[in-house]
C-alpha positions in Angstrom: -138.5 73.7 -50.4 -140.1 76.0 -53.0 -137.8 75.6 -56.1 -139.4 78.8 -57.6 -137.4 81.0 -55.2 -134.3 78.8 -55.2 -130.9 80.6 -55.1 -127.8 78.5 -55.6 -124.4 79.5 -54.1 -121.1 78.2 -55.2 -118.4 78.9 -52.6 -115.0 77.8 -51.6 -111.4 78.9 -51.2 -109.4 80.7 -53.8 -108.3 78.6 -56.7 -111.0 75.9 -56.0 -112.6 76.2 -59.5 -115.8 78.2 -58.5 -115.9 80.2 -61.8 -115.7 77.2 -64.1 -118.2 75.1 -62.1 -120.7 78.0 -61.9 -120.6 78.6 -65.7 -121.2 74.9 -66.5 -124.1 74.8 -64.0 -125.6 78.0 -65.3 -125.8 76.4 -68.8 -127.9 73.6 -67.3 -130.2 75.7 -65.2 -130.8 78.8 -67.4 -128.7 80.5 -64.7 -127.3 84.0 -64.2 -124.2 84.5 -62.1 -123.9 87.1 -59.3 -120.3 87.6 -58.2 -119.7 87.6 -54.4 -116.1 88.8 -54.5 -115.1 91.9 -52.6 -112.3 92.7 -55.2 -114.0 91.9 -58.5 -116.4 94.8 -57.9 -113.5 97.2 -58.9 -113.3 98.1 -62.5 -109.5 98.5 -62.5 -108.6 95.2 -61.0 -108.7 92.0 -63.1 -105.5 89.9 -62.9 -105.0 89.8 -59.1 -108.7 89.2 -58.6 -108.9 86.3 -61.1 -111.8 88.2 -62.7 -113.8 86.1 -65.2 -113.1 87.2 -68.8 -115.7 87.7 -71.5 -114.5 84.6 -73.3 -114.7 82.5 -70.0 -118.3 83.8 -69.4 -119.5 81.9 -72.5 -122.5 84.2 -72.9 -123.7 83.5 -69.4 -124.9 86.8 -67.8 -122.6 88.0 -64.9 -123.6 90.6 -62.4 -121.9 92.7 -59.7 -118.5 92.8 -61.5 -116.9 96.2 -62.3 -119.5 98.2 -60.3 -117.2 100.8 -58.9 -113.7 102.4 -59.0 -110.9 101.5 -56.5 -111.3 105.1 -55.3 -114.9 104.6 -54.4 -116.2 103.3 -51.1 -118.2 100.1 -51.2 -119.5 98.2 -48.2 -120.9 94.7 -47.5 -124.3 96.4 -46.9 -124.1 97.9 -50.4 -123.3 94.4 -51.8 -126.3 92.8 -49.9 -128.7 95.4 -51.2 -127.5 95.2 -54.8 -127.4 91.4 -54.6 -131.0 91.1 -53.5 -132.1 93.5 -56.3 -130.3 91.2 -58.8 -131.8 88.1 -57.3 -135.3 89.6 -57.6 -134.7 90.6 -61.2 -133.3 87.2 -62.3 -136.2 85.3 -60.7 -138.8 87.6 -62.2 -137.3 86.8 -65.6 -137.7 83.0 -64.9 -134.0 82.4 -64.5 -131.9 80.9 -61.7 -129.7 83.1 -59.6 -126.2 81.6 -58.9 -124.1 83.4 -56.3 -120.4 82.7 -56.8 -117.5 83.8 -54.7 -115.0 83.4 -52.0 -115.8 86.5 -49.8 -117.4 84.8 -46.9 -118.9 87.9 -45.4 -120.6 88.9 -48.7 -122.2 85.4 -49.0 -123.2 85.3 -45.3 -124.7 88.8 -45.6 -127.1 87.6 -48.3 -127.8 84.0 -47.2 -128.4 85.0 -43.6 -130.1 88.3 -44.4 -127.7 90.1 -42.1 -128.4 93.6 -40.9 -125.8 96.4 -40.7 -125.7 99.2 -38.3 -125.4 102.6 -40.0 -123.1 103.9 -37.4 -121.3 107.2 -38.0 -117.7 106.6 -38.9 -115.2 108.2 -36.5 -112.5 109.1 -39.1 -110.3 110.7 -36.5 -110.2 107.6 -34.3 -109.8 105.4 -37.4 -106.8 107.4 -38.6 -105.3 107.3 -35.1 -105.5 103.5 -35.1 -104.0 103.2 -38.6 -101.1 105.4 -37.5 -100.7 103.4 -34.3 -100.4 100.2 -36.4 -97.9 101.8 -38.7 -95.8 103.1 -35.8 -95.9 99.9 -33.8 -97.4 96.9 -35.7 -100.6 95.1 -36.7 -100.1 92.8 -33.6 -100.0 95.9 -31.4 -103.6 96.8 -32.4 -104.6 93.1 -32.3 -103.4 93.0 -28.7 -105.6 96.1 -28.0 -108.6 94.3 -29.3 -107.7 91.1 -27.4 -107.8 93.1 -24.1 -111.3 94.4 -24.7 -112.9 91.7 -26.9 -111.0 88.4 -26.7 -113.7 86.5 -28.6 -113.5 88.8 -31.7 -109.7 88.8 -31.5 -109.7 85.0 -31.8 -111.8 85.2 -35.0 -109.9 88.1 -36.7 -106.3 87.6 -38.0 -103.8 90.2 -36.8 -103.0 91.0 -40.4 -106.7 91.8 -41.2 -106.1 95.3 -40.1 -109.4 96.7 -41.5 -111.5 94.2 -39.4 -109.4 94.7 -36.3 -109.8 98.5 -36.5 -113.6 98.1 -37.2 -114.0 95.9 -34.1 -112.2 98.6 -32.0 -114.4 101.3 -33.6 -117.5 99.4 -32.7 -116.4 99.0 -29.1 -115.6 102.7 -28.8 -118.6 104.2 -30.6 -121.5 101.8 -29.6 -120.4 100.7 -26.1 -120.9 97.1 -27.3 -118.3 94.6 -28.3 -118.2 93.3 -31.9 -118.8 89.7 -30.6 -121.9 91.0 -28.8 -123.1 92.5 -32.1 -122.6 89.2 -33.8 -124.4 87.2 -31.2 -127.4 89.6 -31.4 -127.3 89.2 -35.2 -127.4 85.4 -34.8 -130.5 85.6 -32.6 -132.2 88.0 -35.0 -131.5 85.6 -38.0 -133.1 82.7 -36.0 -136.3 84.7 -35.6 -136.6 86.2 -39.1 -137.6 84.6 -42.3 -134.9 84.5 -45.0 -136.5 85.8 -48.2 -135.2 83.0 -50.5 -134.3 79.3 -50.4 -130.6 79.2 -50.5 -128.5 76.1 -51.3 -124.8 76.6 -50.6 -122.4 74.2 -52.4 -118.8 74.3 -51.1 -116.0 73.0 -53.3 -113.8 70.9 -51.0 -110.2 70.1 -51.7 -107.5 68.3 -49.8 -105.3 71.1 -48.5 -102.1 70.0 -50.1 -103.7 69.9 -53.5 -105.4 73.2 -53.0 -102.0 74.8 -52.0 -100.5 73.5 -55.2 -103.3 75.1 -57.2 -102.8 78.4 -55.4 -99.0 78.4 -56.1 -99.7 77.7 -59.8 -102.3 80.4 -60.0 -99.9 83.0 -58.6 -97.4 82.1 -61.3 -100.0 82.4 -64.0 -101.1 85.8 -62.7 -97.5 87.0 -62.7 -97.2 86.0 -66.3 -100.4 87.9 -67.1 -99.1 91.2 -65.6 -100.0 91.1 -61.9 -96.9 93.2 -61.0 -98.1 96.0 -63.2 -101.5 96.0 -61.7 -100.0 96.0 -58.1 -97.8 99.0 -59.1 -100.9 100.9 -60.4 -102.5 100.5 -57.0 -99.3 101.5 -55.2 -98.9 104.6 -57.3 -102.5 105.7 -56.6 -101.5 106.2 -52.9 -105.0 105.4 -51.7 -106.1 105.8 -48.1 -104.8 103.3 -45.6 -108.3 101.9 -45.0 -108.9 101.3 -48.7 -109.8 97.7 -49.5 -107.3 97.6 -52.3 -104.5 98.7 -50.0 -105.2 95.7 -47.7 -106.0 93.2 -50.4 -103.9 90.0 -50.7 -102.4 89.9 -54.2 -101.2 93.5 -54.2 -99.9 94.7 -50.8 -97.2 91.9 -50.9 -95.5 93.8 -53.7 -95.4 97.2 -51.9 -92.1 96.4 -50.0 -90.6 95.4 -53.4 -91.6 98.7 -54.9 -89.8 100.4 -51.9 -86.7 98.3 -52.5 -87.1 96.5 -49.1 -87.4 93.0 -50.5 -86.5 91.1 -53.7 -89.1 90.2 -56.3 -88.6 86.5 -55.3 -89.3 87.3 -51.7 -92.4 89.2 -52.6 -93.8 86.4 -54.7 -93.1 83.8 -52.0 -94.8 86.1 -49.5 -97.8 86.4 -51.8 -98.1 82.6 -52.2 -97.8 82.2 -48.4 -100.5 84.8 -47.6 -102.8 83.4 -50.3 -102.5 79.9 -48.7 -103.3 81.4 -45.3 -106.3 83.2 -46.7 -107.6 80.0 -48.3 -107.4 78.4 -44.9 -109.4 81.2 -43.4 -112.0 81.0 -46.2 -112.4 77.3 -45.5 -112.9 77.9 -41.8 -115.5 80.7 -42.5 -117.6 78.7 -44.9 -117.6 75.6 -42.8 -118.5 77.5 -39.6 -120.8 80.3 -40.7 -122.9 78.6 -43.4 -124.9 75.4 -43.8 -123.0 74.0 -46.7 -123.2 71.0 -49.0 -119.7 69.7 -49.9 -118.7 69.0 -53.5 -115.5 67.0 -54.1 -113.1 69.4 -55.8 -111.1 66.6 -57.3 -113.9 64.9 -59.3 -114.6 65.8 -63.0 -116.4 69.1 -63.5 -119.3 67.4 -65.3 -119.7 65.1 -62.4 -119.7 68.1 -60.0 -122.5 69.6 -62.0 -124.5 66.3 -61.9 -124.1 66.1 -58.2 -125.7 69.5 -57.8 -128.4 68.8 -60.3 -129.3 65.5 -58.6 -129.4 67.3 -55.2 -131.8 69.9 -56.6 -133.9 67.2 -58.3 -134.4 65.4 -55.0 -135.5 68.4 -52.9 
């Protein structure tokens, strides 16, 4: 492996310690960090996204944080293009790019050099599907997908409404199933050269310990003002397909703002959904990427040394 074009990725589920590990690693490797988090791109969101603070950065350069407003559109294709630009720039300056984040699709898009069809969006059909979900349920739309693309339905959670709707859009507008698109993409990746040498380190935790960390993190976020941040999004009355309106950490409070549940019920729902999300992240990273596991329960200094030893022995 040519270490000159080496790009390190630190991935793992929420609350696994990716931020702290990446900063300590960057100190050792003259590294610069590129965030691969689909929510940290938004300027207005900090608490619910566990966005790294200036103090936590410890003078390590961070990129692709606060790049747009919650009212702007931002796609995984946008992220991939911006990320490649940052990687090029960092390498040209003689530093080491370190991609850090828990958004599996963002990391996969870069590591696997995924392509994205620039299909015209059918807003009329998309709004029809959102209204259908609101009138009936998310499960109703998921059942629609199951009938036409069972493979995709198995991979997409019913509550991930945005991805369910996107899969239905692809089937309607392209005449191909989303699962067929993904298979074609896998075949293309096998044939093409990936532009960099990626090493993907996954922080691995026993699930019960990770869940304890998640519950603790939610409590900390609440003390930091998460409820106020969620109310800000709710009051914006953004479009239904907005990423923020679907994001875990905010939408769980919307029923509370509408006096449908108590604050205690909303908080418990948030913890439950975050644990489920962590499980989906774990599945994604272990199935979609070639990962090197790092024990999440060992000392951070030891974690850094494990990574440095691995790179040294390439």
